[in-house]
N, C-alpha and C positions, 0 to 999 in steps of 0.2 A: 693122324698129325701127332708128333711123340709129345708122351705128358709134360714134358722140362720146358718145350717151347710153351705149351697152355698153360705153365705157371707161369713163365717169365713175360706171358702177355696178360695174365691177370694182375700181376705185382707191376705193370707198368700203368694198365688203366688206374688200379687203385691209386696209386703214387700221382695220376694225373688228375685223378677227382678231387683227391682230398687240396691237391697244390688250386686247384680252380675256386673250390666253395666253400671251405673253414677261412675264416678272415680276423685278421687283426692278432692273432696268436699270440704277439708281443705287447699285446695291450699301448699303445703306441698312437690308435685313433681314438680320441673321446667324442663321445656323441652329441654334447655341446659345451659352452664354457659353463652352462649352469648347473647342468647335472654334472657334469667334472666325472664321469664313468664313462670305462671302455664302449667304443662302438662296435656290435655285433654279439654282446653279451649279454645274458640274461642274470640280473643279481637279485638274493631274494632281500627285498626293499628294507626290511626292519632290523635284518645285522649291520654292525660296525663294519663298512665296508670302505676302504679309500683307495685310492692312488697315490701312490708314494713315488715322489721326483726324488727321493734322498739316495738310496744305493739301489740300483736296479740290477739285476746277473747283467744286462745289455742295455742298448737302446737307452730312452729318456724315461722310461716309468715301470712301474712294477703294481702288483695288485695285491694288497695287504686285508684279511680277517682277522678281526679279531673279537674277544667276547668272554663269557662266561658259559658256554653252553654244554648241552647233556645229549646224548642219543637221539634223544626224540626231539630235540629243539638244535639243529645243526645249521650253520649258517654254507651257502653253496653259490657257486656261479656256474653257469653251463653255455654250450651253445652246440647247437643242434643241427643237421645236415641229413637232407632228402637222400637216399644213396639205396642202390640195385645193383648190387653184385651178381654178376655172373656164373660164381662157382665159389664153393667154403673154402673161408681162407684165416688165417690172422690180421689184426689191426693194432700196430703198438702205437702207444700214445705217451710223450713222453713232455715232460715240464722240469723249469728248475725253479727248486724251493729252498727257501729256507723259513728258520722258527724260533721262537722265544719261549720260552717258560712254558713248554706244552706240557698236561697233565689232566689225569682224569678223562681220557676217552681217546678219540683219533682224529687223523686230519691227513688230507693230502689228495692225491687225484681221485677222481673215479669215471668211468665210460660206460656206457650201454649202449647195446644194439636192440632192435624191438622191430616186432612184424604187424604190424598195425598198434595193438594193445599189450600184445603178449611178447615178456623178454626172451631174446634168443638167448644173450651172453651180458654179463655184467661184470664188474670190477670195481672194487675200491682198495684203498692201501690200510683196511681194519689188522690185516694181519703183521703190517711191518710196524705197529705200534710206537710213530716217531715222538721222540720225550725230549724234554729239556731245550737245549738251546742249538742251533748249528746254523752253519753256513751256507751259502747256496751250493746247490749241488743236485746234477741231473736225476730223477726217478723216471720208471718207467712201470707200464702195465700193459698187459693184451686183451684184447676181446675177440670174438669169435663172430663171424659174418656166415651166411648162408645165400642162397638165391630167393628165398621167402624172407630176408630182410628188407625195410622200407625208411628204415633210420637209424644214425646213430647220431649218440649223444657224448661229450666229452666234457669236463669241467674239474671243477677243485671245491673243496670242502672242509668246515671245520664243523668237529661234533668235538670239543675238548675245549681246557681251557688254556687262555693264553692267544699268540699271534702265530699267523704264517702267511710269509708272502709267496707269489706266483707271478713267474715270468717264462718266456717264449717256451711256447707251446709247441710240440710237435707231432705230425700222426703222419703214420705211413705203414704201407706194408710191413708185416715181418718176412724178414727175407733169408729165416733160417732155414726153413725148407725144402732146401735146392739138392741135398744128399739121397743116396738111396735108402728107403726105407729098410731096416732091419726086417728080419721073416719072426723073431720074436717077440716085437712090436704087433705086427698084423696078427700074430697069432692072438695074442693078450688082447689085445680090441674084440676078434672074433670071440674068443669066448665071453666075454663081456657081454657080447649082442647078443647070444643063445642065450644067456641067463635071461637079460630083457624080455627077450620075444618068446622064452615061454611064461613070464612069471607076472608082467606088465597089468595092471587094473586096465590103464585106458591104452593101452598098444595100438586096437583095432580103431579107436576113435583119431586116430593120426597119421599121417603117411608117412608108416614106419621104413618103408624099401628105401624111402629118399634120405631118411634120417640114418640109416646104415651108411647112405651112399657119401652122403656129406659128411659124415665122421671118418670115412677111410680117408676123403681127403684131407682131414684137417689132421692128421697123423702124416702126413708126407715128411720124410725126411725123419721121423723118430727113430732113434738110437735107443731108447729104453723105455721099459715100461713106464716109468715117470711122465716121458715125455707124450703118453697116450691120458695122462690125466684131464686137460682140456677137453677134450673132443669125449671123454666120457661124460666129464660134467655138461656137455652139451647136449647129450642124447637125454639125460635124467632133465634137465630143463625141457626141452622139446616135445616129452613124455605129456606134459602141461597138466600135471596131476597136482602140482606144488606143494608136494610132499617130501619125495625121493630126494636124495643127495648122497654125496659121498665123502670118504675121509680114504686119507693117505694114511699108510702104514705106520707112520707115527702117532697121528691121532685115534687109530685104532687100540696102539698099544696102550696111550694113555687112558681109555675108555677102561681097555680090559685090564689094567693093573692099577690107575687109582695114581699111578705115577709119570712123573715127567719124561717128555720122550721127544728128542731133538728140539722143534720150537712148540710141539704139542706139550699143552697143560690141561691137565683133567678140570670136568667140571669140579663145582666147590659140591661138599656135600651139606646140605641144608636139609635141616630136620624140620619137623613137622611143630608147630605150637598154637597152646589152646589154651582156655580160661573158661571158668562157670560165671555165666550171666544169671545174675538177680537170684542166684542159688537153686536155681529150677533147670538150666539151659546149657549144656555142654558145648562149647566152640570149638571149632579143630582147624586151623590153617595149611592143608597141603601143601606143600611146594612142589616143584619138579625135581624130578632125579632122572639125571641123566648119567650112569655109572654101569660100565660090565662088571665091575668087578665083584665076586660073589661075598666078600666080607660086609661092603657098603651096603650091598641089595638089603645083606641079613640085619644090618644096622639100622636101616630104615626101616624096614618093616618089624623091627622089635620095638623100636625108640615109639614106634607111632599105637602099637599095641599097648604098651606102659604109659603113654599118654593119658588111651583113653580110660584106662585100669585109673590112673591116678583122679583122673577129670569125675569118674562114675560115682552114684548114690543113691539111694535110695530117693532121693530127692529130687533127682534127674526127670523132667519128665519131654526132655525133645535134646534134639542135637541139630547144630548146625556145622556143616560142611562147606570153608568157604576154596575154592579151586581158582579163585580170581588169580592167582599168581602162576598157578601150576601149567607153565608152558609144555609138559611135557617129560619124553624120556622114556623111561622105563617101567611098563604099566605092573607089570609082576609084584614088584615090593609095595606098591601103592595098594593093589587089591588085597594083599596079605594081611596089609597093617590095619586099614578101614573096615576088615571081615567083621569084627564084634558092631561095627554099625550098620554096616550093610546088610548083615542076615546071609545064612547058607544058602545055597542052589545056585541054579543059572541065572548069569545076570548081563549076558550079553552072547553076542556071536561075532565071528570072521566071517564076513560072507565074500566069495568070490565065484561067480559063473553062477552054475548052480548047485554046489557046495557050500558048505559052512561049516566051520566050528566054533563049539560054545568055548564060552570062559566060565569059569564059576570061584564060590571061596566055598570052603567046606575043611573042618576040622581044622581051623588055622593056616590052612594053606591057599594060596592063588593056585588055580590048573586051568589049563591048555586043552578041550575035550578030556583025557584021562590021564593027563600027564601033569603032573605035579612040577609048578615050575619055583616057587617061594613058600617055603614054611616058616611061619613064626615060631622064634625058639619057645614062649610058654602062651600060648593061644588063651585068650581071657572070653568070656564070656558076661555081655552086659549082666546087673542085677535084673534090668526090664526089659526083656528082648523085644525085639521087632518095634521100637520106638520112633517116634514121628522126627522125621530128618525133613531139615532145609537145605537146599544146595544151592549153593549160590557161585555164579557164571559170568565171566567177562571176555571180551577179546583176546585176554592174555590166554584165556585155557584153550589149551591146542596139543594135539595130540594123544599121548597117552592120558593127558588134564583128561581129555572129551572121552575118551575111556572109561575112565572113573564115574564122569557125569551119564554117561550109557548106563552105566551097570545102575543106575540109581532110578534112571528112566522106567516106568511101570511098577514100580516098586510101592507097595499099599505104603497110605500114611506120609508120602512124600510129597513135597513142591519143590521147584525151584525158581530162583529169582536172580537179578541182574540182567545181562545184556548179552546176546548171543557169543556163542564161543568163537574161537579164530577159524573154524572152516579147514582141520585135519584130521577127520576124522574117517581115516582112512587107515589101513592097517599095513606096515611098513616091512617088509621080511628082506633081513640081512643077509648078502650073500661074499663070502671073504674071496677075494681074489688071488692068483698066483703068488703074487709078492708081496701077502700082505695088507693090502688094501680092502677097503669093504664096500660095496654098492649096497644102501639102504634104499627098496625098490617098494614102493605103495604097491599091493597085490590085493588086497580086500577092501570092502567095506564096513563098516561098523554096524550093526545092528541091536536093538536093547532085547531081553526077555521075550518081547512079544514081534518080533522078527519086525521092527519097524526099521526101514533102513534108512542112514544118513550118507555121509561121504561129502558135507558139507557142513556150513555155520549151523550150530544147533539151540534152536531159539528157548529159553526158559518159558516157563509156565507164566510168569508175570516178569515183563521188559520193564524194568528201572533204569535210570542212568546209572552208572558206575560213580563208587567212591571210596573212599579209603575206611580203612578198619579203624573204626574209632567213632567219635560222638555223634559226628558229621556224616555220619554212612547210611545212605536212606536203602539201601540193599539190605543193610544187616536189620535196619529198624522193622521194615518190613516182613523180615524173614518172620522174627521175634515174637511179631504184632501177630502172624499166621499160627504160630507157634503156643502161642498164649490161647486164643482162641479158638482153637482145635485141641485143645486138653480133653 
């Protein structure tokens, strides 16, 4: 049977499924006169949500979300559909939206496909960054499906200040994949799949043969390497390591140069900060660092060593290292910077299959095996070497933040406090693709200096509900009690 006929049949089945099963996409039918909310949709009950009859895009009603929200307390509504596609493909979700005085966050459509509890594909409008005020306009996004999918979900959300209205949702198969796929696109995807097959940590725990097949279906009609990006993101998601990810060329350039590129902005450079507590404890809060620029790396490492130098004195009896806001990035400036407190020598390993490579701090530098990765400009040595150290962790402590966490595991006179880490304690290896894009693939598991393996959330020695840095912080309070008791 010709492939073009199979594609048309797939599109026809999808269109019929959506037409029959998604309901009330224009919000015209209400649950009841008492509830006054659209039927067939689920709404987050505690948010300000209203049916607006004043100026819908079409028909008689639209839905309005309003409020003062953050990314951790957003408003949303959704509708789910049991769905079992026969082959891989793309689904387009569209809706008309208007908004007023949007700021400090993002808002818009979202959608995902799942296999049980596992995410297959998801998309929201975070990268669109709607802001200000605008009238009715049709917006769209795409998600991917494959034969493992059993559920798809569509909806709208507000994770910002302001108001946003939704009307006339549409769900349909993407019909752009009817042309012939260029050989260069097939070659690009094939090269990426070879990298994954050779390096991915958990490739043997998934059906990688099927994943490759579905990825090839997802690039049907691709004319450019960029047309392959959704399929690449699909593959990385299906690895189920929860850590691998992908950057387009603009994102890579912004990371490497610390300069804007296209729509991509570099991650802010945030320095460590600290203070002396009660005259005897040096407190350091180490944030994330997610830049590839060499000068920024040097600045982060040097500023951290200088901070330690400024806090140190003969009166300092111990140190607190607060990693609760360290969401990760690049571990090498972190290790080079914290080295005076960490101490010299091997402090952890990347382990893959039977191979391992150590990471260490010595003479002001962070090392991967015998290779110097980042050297502090003016290395400092504590007035009292090998001090007591309390390490604070929480659910935001992730990736490279977990590298630093592991570096202190097994260290003498060290104890950790707080909550388990985020669970991204696998080593991502970055691979640059032919067009300048980059795939970051989980290729190893962290191990501490005693070769205890992680690869998941890292529980502290003492679990304490997380607090904020301040007088009401029970985690910091307990860490200080331990340091004082064990002088």
